[in-house]
C-alpha positions, 0 to 999 in steps of 0.5 A, spaced: 661 480 638 665 474 638 671 474 633 675 469 630 682 470 627 684 465 622 691 464 619 694 458 615 702 458 615 707 453 612 714 453 615 715 460 617 715 460 625 719 466 625 715 470 622 709 467 625 712 469 632 712 476 630 705 476 628 702 473 634 707 478 638 703 484 635 696 480 636 699 480 644 699 488 644 692 489 641 688 494 645 682 490 644 676 488 649 671 482 648 671 475 646 676 473 641 680 467 638 686 466 634 686 459 630 693 457 627 693 452 622 699 449 620 699 446 613 706 442 614 705 439 621 712 443 623 715 442 630 717 449 631 711 452 628 707 448 634 712 451 639 711 458 637 704 457 638 704 454 644 709 460 647 703 464 646 698 460 650 698 465 656 697 471 652 692 469 647 686 465 646 690 461 641 688 454 638 693 450 634 691 445 629 694 441 623 692 440 616 697 436 612 693 436 606 698 442 602 694 448 600 692 455 603 685 454 601 685 447 604 688 450 611 683 456 611 677 451 610 679 447 616 680 453 620 673 455 618 670 449 621 673 450 627 672 457 628 667 460 633 666 467 632 661 471 629 666 475 624 672 471 621 678 475 620 683 472 615 690 475 615 697 472 614 703 469 618 707 475 615 703 481 617 704 486 624 698 489 626 696 496 629 694 496 636 687 498 634 686 493 628 681 489 632 677 495 635 677 498 628 674 492 625 669 491 630 667 498 630 667 498 622 663 492 622 658 494 627 657 501 622 655 497 616 650 491 619 647 490 612 654 488 609 658 481 610 664 482 607 669 487 609 677 489 607 682 493 611 688 497 609 695 493 608 701 497 608 708 494 607 712 493 613 719 494 610 718 498 604 725 500 603 727 493 600 722 494 594 726 497 588 724 504 586 722 501 579 718 496 582 714 501 585 712 505 578 709 498 576 701 498 575 701 492 578 705 494 584 699 493 589 698 486 587 705 484 586 707 485 594 700 485 597 699 492 598 692 495 599 693 501 601 687 505 597 686 512 598 679 512 598 674 513 604 670 508 607 664 504 603 663 500 598 669 498 593 671 493 588 672 485 591 679 485 587 682 490 592 680 486 598 687 483 600 688 476 604 692 479 609 686 483 612 680 480 610 673 480 614 667 475 613 661 474 617 660 467 619 653 467 617 656 467 610 660 460 611 653 457 615 650 458 608 655 453 605 661 458 602 668 455 602 674 457 599 676 453 592 681 448 594 684 448 587 687 455 587 691 459 592 698 458 594 700 450 595 706 446 592 708 446 585 706 451 579 699 453 583 693 458 580 694 465 584 688 468 588 685 464 592 681 470 596 680 473 589 676 467 586 672 466 593 670 474 593 668 474 586 663 468 587 660 472 593 660 479 589 656 475 584 651 473 589 650 480 591 655 480 597 659 487 596 665 488 600 666 495 604 673 498 605 675 499 612 681 504 611 683 505 619 684 497 620 691 497 618 696 491 618 703 492 615 705 486 610 713 484 611 716 484 604 721 478 603 728 479 600 726 474 595 720 477 593 724 483 590 727 478 585 725 479 578 724 472 576 720 471 582 716 477 580 715 474 573 713 467 576 708 471 580 705 474 573 705 467 570 700 465 576 696 471 576 695 470 569 692 463 570 688 466 576 685 471 571 683 465 566 681 461 572 676 466 574 674 468 567 672 461 565 665 461 566 664 468 562 661 468 555 666 469 550 668 466 543 674 461 543 680 460 539 683 453 540 680 453 547 682 461 549 678 467 549 678 471 543 679 477 547 685 475 550 689 474 543 687 481 541 689 484 548 696 480 547 697 483 540 696 490 543 701 488 549 706 486 544 705 492 539 706 496 545 713 493 547 715 493 540 714 501 540 717 501 547 724 499 544 725 505 541 721 511 545 720 508 552 725 503 555 722 505 562 716 501 560 719 495 559 719 491 565 711 493 565 711 490 559 715 484 560 710 483 567 704 483 562 707 478 557 708 473 562 701 474 565 698 473 558 703 466 558 699 464 564 692 466 561 694 461 555 697 456 559 691 455 564 686 456 558 689 450 555 689 446 561 682 447 562 681 445 555 684 438 556 680 437 563 674 438 559 676 433 554 677 428 560 671 430 563 667 428 557 671 422 555 669 419 562 662 421 561 662 418 555 665 411 557 660 411 563 654 412 558 657 406 554 658 402 560 650 403 561 
């Protein structure tokens, strides 16, 4: 089984070095390659990758169009493996990571989508109050699910440890380049959007809990302002992924969103008097709803523009 490991990176040469160093220590036989797509054309990144040429079968590519999903799609077009392993430039892998993935994929020959375990590399940086948040796994990319190997939800497969058979991409599937990390106020959840589409088409994911990576926590990720921005982008993702669901819309926003938002505000009001420990969770959820409202209105404007363009085209005929 040939394996391709795909990484999109943007000006994080020091972190990428540690990731590639952990790859060089893998206890893995057989053919495997690493494709690093530099989303900036950064000289330090290029030098870092070239330094591992003697230790790894590594390829360096540049994709200057900004966006993680754009970079990943570029890597897909160049990868040669039977399975594609997607990960990030800020992880450390266990020495048996690749071995566990290969064996796990072989145990489930009828499945094409897999996810491994993601644990925090330096959890001491995360304040204890954040660890109690319901959204903690999604905030810090921690997919440390205490469940056995087998089918699980697509929303529990995280980008730092995601495996897809190459046959999926031969059928034409690609990451949506309108979502995922990029410049400015982007829509979060590029991998989740992709996995949701696969799930709707019948491709259920399998959890491989013995395939473990460690995800570095950066100090800025523990800043409350960064977390609230993450909540807002997460709300945009929820609205984007639910855009085709049937619902009653009020001013371009699904009616159920208003009901849920009202419930959240009600909970916030009562917490002022009875449970102040929940205030951070509620503030996070309110920002998430703001992201949902924002994205719904953006999509409404886009639909108006689309209809106006079509109207003008029809008039020209």
